[in-house]
C-alpha angles and dihedrals in degrees: 000000000000117000094230125076131210116202124210121235103051096146119083117252127191123227120213107281128212115248115264096017098286116181112276106243100102128142096345101055103023135084092283097048116162119251121233125222122245122272122260120254115241124221141063132258114183120200118195101201129196114165138181113270113278137132114239142127090288126070112253137188123217111232104175096269099314128112122210128175116181121189119204117187095187111133107238101199097288106123090149097038137100118242113272137189120236124212111205113216114239123199119235119277130224114274098017116156122235089261091052091051093050091047091050090048091052091051092048090053088059096052114118093193094062104057091163090053091230093149092046090056090057086072091059133078114258094254096046092045089065093048102042112104112199093180099067093095142290130269112206119204144167136209098027119191131166120245112242119241138172117290114270122247124224091247094053113115099183135044139174128217119190122198113208128193143102125303111226106171149352123226110203124217090263093052099259108153115212123180108232125179127199140095123304112222103164117175124201119192116207133193134189115250127216090280093052094253123137117246131173112257100175135024136135120277119255132046127300108208134170121232088255091053091053094045089051100041108031130066117214105225134182108215118195124215134170129264121242092268094050089237105107145032123249122199122226114192113212141156115235122198110242115246108209090202094057136053119251092250092059092046090050096048091047089055091046092054091050089067138239129323120263093267091064101028097111097030104059142046134215133212092213097091121149096001136097135201121258100177146324116224139167122245126168093339090310128116107230115205113196116201133187094235143001122267121232113287094246090056097056095091094046091046091050091050091050091052096046094048095045095048097039094096094048094046095044088243095280107085122095124222138225129195120209133178119225089340094305133104114285093236124042090242104023146031124247109237123181126205116238090240097044091122089060091051092049096044115014092191090072089070105012118203134184095010114145128202127241128213142175121253128167089354094302133103116246136185119222115230131205091273090058090249120128126226128189116262117238121267131026092317089071091059131074122280100063118146126229138277097036117207118198123208125216130255150315095040105023121201137172125222122196138185118237119242093253093047093237101111143032118213128195131201131179115242092234139097109288092015109157132198119255128183109240102172139018129184149140096277119353127198119225110285125250135196129213129208092264090066093251122134123227121210132177124203121195109202088181140351092277103044137064130184116200119201135184118210120197121234097279096029092243090128131036126191130198109230117224109230109152093175092055104036094084095044134074106255104204096182140358127198127179116212118239090255088068092229109073116070131187127201137185107219132184123207138145091298094054133253122334141164120242131185123208145158132267111221126184134002139261112347091357095061117127136169115221146146092060116185127181114240099169113037126216110265113193112278095347114134128208108226102182145349131205131183114237092188137323095300108030134053138178124234123200114204133198091239094072093266132133112195133191110211141176139166092257103049142040113261115268127205123242126200109279137208113210091220094066116114104162139017141205131180143189119188104301096353120096123185131179136196108228136190125191128215091273092054095252116142140214139158115250127208124207106225093187093264107042145355117268133187109253117182120075117218130212092287093051094251131117097225122145110256135185094250093029129140116305139171100019113204134186117204110279090004 
């Protein structure tokens, strides 16, 4: 190694600044500071499990009536990994019944120590063993039971065993985890071989794993890639099979270098071009990533940001990084060391700091300061006559867009002295406007209840571009919000089934923009309406329903309910901070703040109190929310 070091991040980068030069304390240090999750535990505990035959949510191995549990505390190269349990694949035994064979096959599919599935193929007939493809995806299920059938006779040559239960998810070949309900009705056809032993002759490709198998054998990982303009980081949530011979960091970086999942394939970029991973090791509380070759010089900063963001969860956010090439220093005369927070330097929206919310009060737009007191923004927007549903753009030139009271126009004004209102969009029935990180405005017009036209407007509205969205153009798009990464998009849509929330991907720019890869994250539920949505970060969003529900949803998990206040009528979020516009029975308004245990009034009025008032705070909005 060279004695000199060269640190990444030498160029200056600006964080989002509050309007008007407000003091930079914001959401991190103020009353509504975001909470951080707990740190991961390091270490490895390996459980070699062999259990009495049964059919349950866990994989089991028939052992002839005996139960053995062996615990091995040997560390298997996982200094950055959580403990995990290991199921050891066991080949079929003489005299096993068809149910025993299917149960053993299921357990062998869940074995981490047999990545080639050699033991699992021993449960198959010779012909089917050559055809079965275990890498075509994973079906995740719970509550498995075998369907009962008539007892077999000695002369029977074929049998069928059907596993019944509930499907809970699908894991694609590229690791994308998608919740998926429905009934599991999985048939296995078996035949007797020349020795009179039952073997599986037909079954679907792919793996069939219980929820416990997946929790034990797959690592949920947030991979970070680069947006199309190489300016920001975009998260890709995947599940990665645990490799007992490698540490989690190595497994994660290998998956990062392979590239994004299919949902982001055409929407993101990566700095890891033309190089492969040799190893990931630990040295002096640094994670050392050894590559086969250097990346182009202009990709060093993006590569460093991808690494730091992807490994932040495994390293508890405090470890630094170093990149080497073939075991040598990255530069001929210096090492390449990466700060633990390099992703925040590269893209401040990954860990936003000092970003203050806006809200409407008395018909004017105000900015909340660190004392929880609002002050009018500069320009016309700070005066009366503003519309509803304000959307705030990002820096450096900050603007507000509002929807008119009749829903037929969207107006925009700069948040600066002398800033005047201009009509940017008119239509039959417009959805609330939304900004993206590229300073373009998104509008949706609904000419009727079964059509939606999505348009992007550039930063000064000199050019407008029709967005291609075939899956949305025949639906009623009630709301559209672009995540702060500029790539993920969420929509509330209404069709014959009701109202639901879908998440998709923005691909392309200007006239080539399209929205695709839509996936439902909040299903239609009878007459339930969806009142509002707000992105928390690039992977999670909140949905406010008309049935007094507040849901947290993502593409990789079922929605979960959060405590609700019946007065809430709109929401906005930024990382760990969740705000709501509320109105009581008398029509008085206030902004509420979720303090992790209950909702509290936030904005102080002229008397220093947080009472609800007739012209009180309404429609809170963070930039790019």
